[in-house]
C-alpha positions, 0 to 999 in steps of 0.5 A: 500500500506504499509506493515503491521506495525507489521512486522516492529516491528519484524524488529526492534527486529531483528536489535537489536538482530543482533547487540546485543543492549540490552539497548535502548531508546524510543521516541514515538509520544504521540497519539493512534498510538504511544501508540499501538507501545509502547505496541507492542514493550515493549512486544517483547523486554523483551522476547528477553533479551532487556530492555527499558532504557527510554521512552519519548513521543513526543508532538506537539510544539506549538508557543503559548507555545514555551518556555514551550515546549523547557523546555520539550524538554530540559528534553528529551535531558538530559535523552537521552544524559545522558543515556548509551543507544546509540540506540534510537528508534524514532516513529514519522511521523514528523522528525522536533521534533527530529531535534528540540531536536538535535538543542538545543545545537546550541541554547545554551539551554543545557549544555551537548554536543550531543553524538553520537547515533544510531537513529532507525526510523520507515517507516513513517518517512522521513528525510525532513526539514521545510523551517526554518530548512534548515540551521540546522546541520544534522551531528548529524543524521549521521549513523541513521538507518531507515525502509522504504517501499521498493522502486526501481529506476523507469526509467525516474523518475529523468528526469521527476523531472528535467523537472518540472520547467515550473512554468509559465504555471500555470499547478500546483500551488504547483510547484510555491509555492514549487519553491519559498520556495526552492530557496528563490525567488519570482514570479510577482503576478498581484493580490498581490503587493509583493516585492521580492529580487530576481525573480525566473527565472526557471533556478534553479536546483533541484539537488542543493537543500539540500537532507533534503529539496528535494531528486532527487530519489524516496522515499518509500512513492512516490514508494507506491503512484506510485504502488497505481496508477497503481494498481487502473489502473489495477483494472479499466482495469479488470472492463471493461469486466464486463461493456461491458456485461451490456451495454444493461441495460443502453440503449447502453450508455457506463459507464465511468470510472468517474462514478465508485464507489470505492467499485466496485474496491475492488473485482478486487484489491484483485486479482491484480498482475502486474509488474511495470516499475521498474521490480518488482511484485506488489500483495496483500495477502489474507488480502488485504495487500501489499506483499512487504518488508521493506528496511533498510536504513543507512543515510550518511550525509555530511557537505553541508547538503546533505545526501545519503541513503544507502540500507544496508539490508531488512526485507522480511516477505514472505521469509523463516525464515532464510532469512527473515532478512538481513543486511550488517554490512560492508556497514553501516557508523556509527556516527563519535564518534564511530570511525567506530566501532560497537556501544555498547548499553548495561546497563552493559559491557559484562561479558566475558567468565569465568564470569557469570551475577549476577542480581542487586537488584532494576535494570532491568535484563539487568543491572548486575554484572560480577562474576568470575566462581567458581573453577571447573566451566566455562562459554564459552560465553559472558553474560552467566547467570550461570557457568556450570561444565565441563564433567567428562572427562574434567577440567576447565582451569585457566581462567574458559572459556574452558574445557580441556580433562583430561590426563589418569593417572596410575602408569606406567612401563614407568615412572621413579616412576614406574621403580624405584619401580619395580627395588627396588622390584626386588632388594629385591627379589634378596637379599631375594633369596640370603639369601634363597640360603645361608640358604639352602647351610648351612642348617646343621649349628646351626644358620639355624637349630635354631628356626625351619628350616622349618619356616625360609624357609617358611618365606623367601619364603613368603617374596619373594612373598611379593616383587613380589606382589608389581609388581601387583600394577604397570601398567594399571589396568586390571580385573585379576590384580585387583582381585589378587592385594590386596588378594595375598598381604594380604594372602602372608603377613599374612603367613609371619607375621604368621611365625614370630609369630610362631618363636616368640612363639617357642622361648618362649616355648623353653626357658620355656621348658628348665626349670627343671620339666616344662610341656611346653615340650609337646608343643615344636615341629614343629606341633605347629609352623605349626598349628599357620602358617596354622591357621592364614593364613587360616583365612586371606584366608577365608576373602579374599575368601569372599571378592572375592565372594561378592564385588571383586575389579575391574578396575575403572576410577576415574574422580573426585579425581584429577582435571586434570587427570583421574586416572585408578585404581583398585577399592576395591569393598568393603572398609569394606573388604579391611580394615578387611584384613589390620586390621587382618594383623595389629592384627597379627603384634601387637601380634608378637610384644608383644610376641617378646617384652616379650621374648627380655631379655631371657638369650641366647647368640643368642636370635632371639626374640630380632631381631624379636621384632625389625623387628616387631617394624619396620613393625608396624611403617611402616604401622602406617605411611602408613595410614595417608600418604595413605589417604592424597595422590591421584591418582597414588601416593596412589599406590606408597605409598602402594608399598613403604609400602609393600617393606619397611615392607618386607625389615624390616623383611628381614634385622632385622631377617636374616641379623644378621644370614647371618653375622654369617654364611658368615662372622663369621663362627667360631661362628656358632657352637652349643656350642656358641648358647647354653643357658646360665643360670645366 
């Protein structure tokens, strides 16, 4: 008539998990049943992240060894009260041992004052007192939770209890004994001469007794007995038709119920299903066990030694898994020391989001340290065993407890940096166009004709394209833009540097050819200059073609270089080809610088080699400083550094080579004559 105790263990587990109590104590009766309970519960708890803080076995207190037993209780009390486990599971049929344990402070046997605890009691324990315990304080049990066999209010039961005071009829000797102990009165006994201070009158009221001594409501045990009587009654009723069939075999003599053997009822009891007077169905499963649920009771005590049992939930093994366990937190009254806040029962305080747990050596797994998550990792729940990385498109916040979506980043036309670089590039483009226009307007002057007029125009046009190529790096990267970004810049810049190299070589050859009897005159001419430009440019164009044919650049979302941003960029495709293109440009620039440096002191009133030397020095300085700056920046600022280097190096060539010539053409036209530009020998 009592549900399977295995379900009760599951209910305790559900209760602990529901309130997140992971550090619990066990007080268990020292017998075979207690040992089975320990084995069952200690196998279930660790599998669900719950540890046993302590395990103490309760034995029977004997008056022959009363003092020794009190010392033993004293040890259990110290362990219970010093432990951080605020939840203690009690497996004991008789609550008197627990009451002895909690009565020790009043006896002055212990120095530690009692702390508020949540006592979880099993179904076979009831909150009852022995006669000598009636005056003991029960407030220490305030807020206790117990699993009880389901019970319901049976109509007429309370009235029945209230009328059971006819002790003088001698219909039940138990009532007389109970009445005398409960109310502290006595009866006149004809056989035993006994003096009592007060005689029982029969007018005493049962409802005036403390709840720990007598309850007016039907308990789970009483409800089970009540249903058991009716179950047997229904089984006997089902047996009667079988009796009538066999009456002829017993000489027409009816079988009386008193003559039946218990085993004859087993077959009928298994099939019994009926509704009791409380309106509930009573039936058995295929194992012959009662298909009933456990109620979860919260004990609410009062200063007058009375208490109230509040049903706060239930455990129904027959219900679906999501409805098997139910508890109402707001209906529970906790011990006053918890200030009606949910009691905590953990070995270590929870590790808040942003921290992870680290196991302590030599301790149970419920005891741990809280370690701050490393940079880039988060924990978004309490008591996580490890931190984890955010997805690639998110980043960890400062508290390491939340992943925040990354912003999309690229050098945009709408931001100040992009606008500034675009305006700067267009400004240089306009200046270069003005220089080209000035040279074309004064194409017949000596300054323009000097050092190969066609090379000058080619250099100016390549510089125009260099300034325009910088605009390819601004805006959201697209497939076509990425294909031409590096290759167009590399080819155009190689043409410009090739023109500078050709002009420098031309200056040197012209000077050497001017000497009497020089054999260099056959090399002086436009054909050599064109060959240098075409040859050097063709090599760079071939490198870029191979690059595009093998590992072309493509749009790419870089999620790792910046912590809080996704950088949209043009991936180089092949870093080797990228550095080959840049290295070839650097090679041409260094050769031009060396040749121009050697020709800087050639005797001439207007020696272009000096300006070329200075321009290439600026060019090389810009790109040498570009390398460490480019490698030390990230995201869109890498693109900005590259654009600035393109503009600065191109502007260096424009200003150092052409501004002095523009000065002569526009501001000092008197010097722009052939006689002034003739070489003078010293």
